[in-house]
N, C-alpha and C positions, 0 to 999 in steps of 0.2 A: 763129681760133675762129669757124668757120662764116661768115666774112665780115661778121659783125655788128660794130657799133662797141663797143669795150671802153673803159670809163672807169676811171681810177684815182680812188679815194676815200680821203681822209685824214680819219679820225674822231678828234676831240679831245674829251676829257672833262676839264674843268678844275675842280678843287675848291679848297678853301682852303689846302691844304698839299701838293697833288699834281696832276700832269697825266698823264693816260693817253692813249695814242694807238695807232692801228692804221692800216696801209696795206693797202687791198684793191682788187681789180679787180671791176667789175660789168659785166654784159652783159644787156641786156633786163630791167633791174630785178632782177637776181639776182646775188648774190655768187658769182663763179666762182673766185677765188683770194685767199688770205690771204697777203700778202707778209711783213709784220712787225708786231710789237706791242711796246709798251714803256711805260715810265713814268718820271717823275721824282717821287720822294717826298722829303718833308722840306723843302719850299720855306720860305725864311726862316731856315733853319739849314743845317748840313751836309747837302747833298742827295745822294741816290743816283739815278743814271741807269742804267736797264737797258733793253736791247732784245733781242728774240728774233726771228731770221729763221726763216722756215718752209722755206727751201731747203737747210738743213743747214749754212750758215755758222755760225761760232762766235757764241755770245751775247756781247753787249757789256755790260760793267758798269763804271761809273765813279763815283767820289766827287767831288763838287764842294764844296770848302770854302766855308763861309759867306762872303759878300762877293765870290765869284768873279764876274767879268764874263762874261755869257753869250757875248759876241762872241769872247772869248779861248778859251773852252771849245769853242764850235762850230767855230772854225777848226782847232783841234787834232784834233777828231773827224773833220772832213772830210778832213784830210791823211792819215789812216790807211787802210790797205787791209783790208777785212773780207771 
């Protein structure tokens, strides 16, 4: 990208019952690519995780039962190929 330094930016918006996130690339203080967006809704009860990739890969949707340990769920998601 024009030999300029590109930075990845993770944007997180945390509320009382949800977390929203986006992964983007910026160059010279301008967003140049939007990689993925997602959210976890229903924190504190059965939560819904969803993520949308902008490069055409399939969307990810998962349900996390109440009381699920985040470490267990994270390792399961990391082991999958998207």
